[in-house]
NUTORKOL-484337 format. One record per residue (C-alpha): x, y, z; residue in one letter. Coordinates in steps of 0.05 Angstrom, whole numbers, padded with zeros to 5 digits, always signed. Layout:
BEGIN
XYZa...
***
This chain:
BEGIN
+00380+00301+00418m+00312+00328+00395k+00257+00290+00360l+00251+00306+00286f+00193+00355+00286d+00146+00328+00232v+00083+00317+00274y+00035+00372+00294p+00020+00350+00365l-00043+00358+00407q-00029+00389+00475p-00043+00323+00511v+00005+00274+00543t-00026+00204+00544i+00001+00157+00597t-00053+00103+00603k-00106+00070+00559a-00162+00019+00568s-00221+00002+00524g-00247+00066+00491s-00213+00112+00541y-00144+00142+00550v-00117+00183+00608w-00069+00241+00609n-00011+00252+00656d-00057+00289+00705a-00106+00231+00708g-00159+00263+00664v-00199+00212+00624r-00214+00222+00549y-00263+00185+00505l-00225+00159+00444d-00269+00165+00382m-00208+00163+00336y-00170+00101+00357g-00102+00129+00338g-00117+00133+00263h-00164+00073+00263a-00110+00028+00294v-00147+00008+00358i-00196-00045+00334s-00213-00084+00397i-00202-00030+00449g-00138-00006+00483h-00100-00060+00522t-00154-00113+00513h-00138-00168+00565p-00139-00225+00516h-00094-00188+00467w-00045-00171+00524v-00042-00244+00546k-00032-00268+00475r+00029-00223+00468i+00056-00238+00538e+00052-00313+00526h+00088-00307+00459q+00141-00261+00489l+00155-00313+00543e+00160-00368+00490t+00199-00335+00432m+00198-00262+00411a+00232-00268+00343f+00263-00310+00290y+00270-00293+00217s+00230-00318+00157n+00286-00367+00141s+00253-00420+00185v+00184-00451+00192h+00142-00410+00240l+00076-00447+00255p+00043-00385+00284i+00043-00354+00214q+00001-00412+00188e-00045-00406+00248e-00056-00333+00231l-00067-00349+00158a-00121-00401+00176d-00156-00353+00222k-00155-00298+00169l-00186-00346+00119t-00244-00363+00166r-00260-00291+00185l-00249-00258+00118s-00281-00313+00076g-00225-00308+00025k-00214-00382+00013d-00152-00404-00025n-00119-00335-00019y-00046-00332+00000q-00018-00288+00056v+00045-00245+00057f+00060-00213+00124l+00096-00147+00132c+00099-00089+00181n+00054-00031+00159s+00002-00006+00111g+00052+00030+00068a+00094-00033+00063e+00032-00074+00046a+00013-00026-00011n+00085-00021-00035e+00089-00096-00041n+00019-00101-00073a+00037-00052-00128l+00104-00087-00139k+00072-00156-00140l+00020-00133-00192a+00076-00109-00237s+00114-00174-00228f+00050-00212-00246h+00033-00177-00312n+00099-00142-00330g+00066-00074-00335r+00081-00006-00305k+00019+00039-00304k-00023+00047-00240i-00093+00076-00234i-00105+00112-00167a-00158+00163-00146f-00163+00235-00125h-00156+00245-00049k-00126+00175-00042s-00075+00158+00012f-00035+00094+00005h+00027+00107+00047g+00094+00143+00046r+00142+00092+00016t+00165+00102-00056s+00109+00071-00098l+00055+00079-00045a+00067+00154-00039v+00070+00161-00114a-00001+00133-00116a-00022+00181-00061t-00057+00244-00083d-00017+00293-00041n+00040+00328-00076p+00066+00358-00011s+00091+00290+00013i+00120+00266-00053i+00195+00280-00056a+00228+00291-00124p+00257+00221-00121v+00186+00192-00115n+00159+00228-00176e+00137+00182-00232t+00093+00184-00293d+00069+00113-00279a+00008+00135-00238v-00056+00160-00269i-00103+00195-00220f-00178+00193-00234l-00239+00221-00198p-00269+00173-00148l-00335+00141-00172n-00328+00171-00242d-00347+00112-00287e-00336+00149-00352q-00266+00172-00332a-00249+00100-00314l-00276+00074-00380a-00238+00126-00420d-00173+00110-00383c-00177+00036-00396f-00196+00046-00468q-00135+00092-00478q-00084+00055-00435n-00113-00015-00423g-00054-00057-00446d-00007-00015-00403a-00047-00016-00337i-00014-00060-00285s-00062-00047-00227s-00118-00006-00199v-00111+00011-00126i-00172+00036-00088i-00194+00046-00017e-00263+00019-00003g-00273+00081+00040i-00221+00136+00035q-00197+00153+00105g-00148+00211+00100v-00188+00234+00039g-00247+00250+00084g-00289+00186+00091i-00308+00182+00017r-00342+00116+00001v-00328+00080-00064a-00395+00063-00096n-00411-00011-00104n-00424-00001-00178e-00356+00033-00186f-00319-00024-00152l-00356-00074-00195q-00336-00036-00257l-00263-00036-00235i-00268-00111-00227r-00296-00120-00297r-00244-00076-00330y-00187-00110-00292c-00213-00177-00317d-00221-00152-00388q-00152-00119-00393y-00111-00165-00349g-00098-00113-00294a-00094-00128-00220v-00147-00100-00173m-00116-00079-00107i-00164-00066-00050a-00130-00020-00001d-00163-00042+00064s-00109-00014+00110v-00158+00033+00145q-00226+00009+00121c-00213-00065+00132g-00214-00113+00191y-00288-00105+00205g-00290-00030+00214r-00342-00021+00159s-00388-00076+00184g-00358-00125+00134r-00289-00155+00140f-00267-00112+00080f-00306-00050+00060a-00299-00073-00013h-00342-00134+00005d-00405-00091+00000y-00396-00092-00076a-00399-00168-00078g-00333-00175-00115i-00265-00205-00099d-00202-00164-00109a-00138-00196-00132d-00099-00167-00072i-00124-00140-00006y-00076-00098+00036t-00083-00095+00112m-00052-00061+00172a-00076-00011+00225k-00131-00050+00262g-00096-00115+00245m-00052-00111+00307g-00091-00064+00353n-00029-00022+00361g+00025-00074+00349f+00060-00060+00282p+00036-00112+00232v+00011-00111+00161g-00004-00160+00106g-00030-00178+00038l-00083-00229+00018l-00065-00252-00052i-00111-00288-00100a-00088-00358-00121p-00076-00340-00194h-00018-00295-00173i+00040-00342-00165r+00099-00332-00117p+00172-00347-00129k+00229-00347-00081h+00260-00278-00070g+00201-00241-00103m+00183-00206-00037l+00217-00203+00030g+00218-00172+00099t+00260-00180+00162t+00208-00166+00215f+00144-00181+00178g+00107-00241+00206g+00150-00246+00268n+00119-00288+00324p+00101-00228+00368l+00065-00193+00310a+00027-00257+00293c+00007-00266+00366a-00020-00195+00368a-00058-00205+00302a-00087-00271+00326l-00109-00238+00391g-00147-00186+00350v-00182-00238+00306l-00200-00281+00366e-00232-00222+00402v-00268-00199+00339m-00298-00269+00332e-00315-00283+00405s-00346-00214+00416e-00381-00210+00348s-00349-00142+00335l-00363-00139+00260i-00439-00140+00266p-00433-00095+00327h-00394-00044+00286a-00448-00044+00233l-00505-00037+00282e-00473+00017+00325l-00447+00054+00264g-00517+00056+00234n-00543+00083+00301y-00489+00136+00304l-00502+00161+00234m-00577+00161+00246e-00568+00205+00308q-00517+00250+00273l-00568+00264+00218r-00614+00293+00271k-00564+00349+00286i-00582+00403+00235p-00515+00438+00235q-00478+00376+00209l-00473+00363+00134m-00464+00302+00090n-00463+00247+00143i-00428+00188+00109r-00390+00123+00120g-00402+00051+00138r-00399+00017+00205g-00352+00053+00252l-00317+00093+00197m-00358+00156+00196i-00348+00227+00170g-00387+00291+00168f-00375+00362+00144d-00374+00422+00190m-00397+00491+00169p-00343+00546+00172p-00373+00576+00235e-00362+00510+00272l-00291+00499+00247g-00260+00495+00317t-00308+00441+00344i-00255+00387+00340k-00208+00427+00385n-00265+00443+00433r-00285+00370+00437l-00214+00354+00457l-00199+00411+00505s-00268+00421+00538e-00303+00354+00531y-00242+00308+00532h-00260+00271+00468i-00212+00252+00413f-00237+00256+00341t-00203+00258+00274g-00201+00311+00221e-00193+00317+00146a-00186+00380+00105k-00220+00426+00095p-00274+00415+00149a-00288+00341+00159v-00294+00306+00226i-00274+00233+00224r-00298+00181+00274l-00256+00117+00278l-00268+00088+00348p-00253+00018+00372a-00302-00034+00348l-00316-00048+00422t-00347+00021+00431l-00412+00016+00470s-00478+00051+00455q-00471+00088+00522a-00404+00115+00500q-00432+00133+00431a-00488+00171+00467d-00438+00207+00510d-00403+00231+00447f-00468+00252+00414l-00490+00291+00476q-00422+00326+00481s-00423+00343+00407l-00492+00373+00411q-00473+00413+00472q-00409+00438+00439a-00449+00461+00379i-00503+00495+00420q-00452+00533+00462t-00405+00549+00405h-00387+00623+00405p-00419+00663+00349i-00368+00693+00302t-00381+00752+00257t-00343+00772+00195s
***
């Protein structure tokens, strides 16, 4: 039996990982500046995280949500302390797509409406509603097509105002990433997020802060949306939440009321997932990783701006993007094959940096030095 061939694979076989490094099957070490799509938040195989999972595995790996599971409440309490979202409710699930799917559904339950505002270059997942709100027609199957989603330009205040004025009573929710990841590290302006909050309050819509990739401290705040000084009605989380263990969740404002059977999941909030998520939060707190992400991210962006060939350095914390000129379009592949560094990419020519929040300045400097060398030695191409 063959694997279903839907992933374009890098020519690397990874067999070991630790901290900000991974090793291939020949023992060659790679610096991981991508963290497996921003999943690795506290470093690969962090010892405390491993022990947390091992202990839970020895105690009880799974039981369903039909019984009281104290570790879920422990995770909810820890989330409250680190996120600062007092009085919010937690719904635990398995992935970012599932979190966004449930958030959009919950908003519609709450206000009885159908229309969703999303934004150009957004990515919210591949399940039915989540993919419909994703601005990528190539991954939307005919069965996912709907006229319920209105796509607007990111940070366009007039387009947002016009949309609410024309459709206000029909808008169920506005879903927005604080920093678009797949869309190329495009930051939502503070003023734009504040405007969304005001319109949602005015028209009775639900503001959904998609923090799947830009949450969990990566931006230098717990949620990237926090820079705007507003509270969303629902925050969605995943990726860095489990440091590689599949776990996702929603933080839900107190005015959105639950009822039995409204949402559900078999594996969401299982004891192993909660142990992994608690391990992440405990390390983030004990090692002060959120302020570290902000400080090191500022340093990285400052140094990147000194490289004249790079364009439009942007991001927050350790979620950084920059544009490459056409003549340097193969730098990502050279960094991987020649310098043994993983980075991310977004079309048409964006390099994305999403390393573990435990990345050291020495490792950041190694990356910067390798990037400069790769640029300086890049073969000259002629048309």
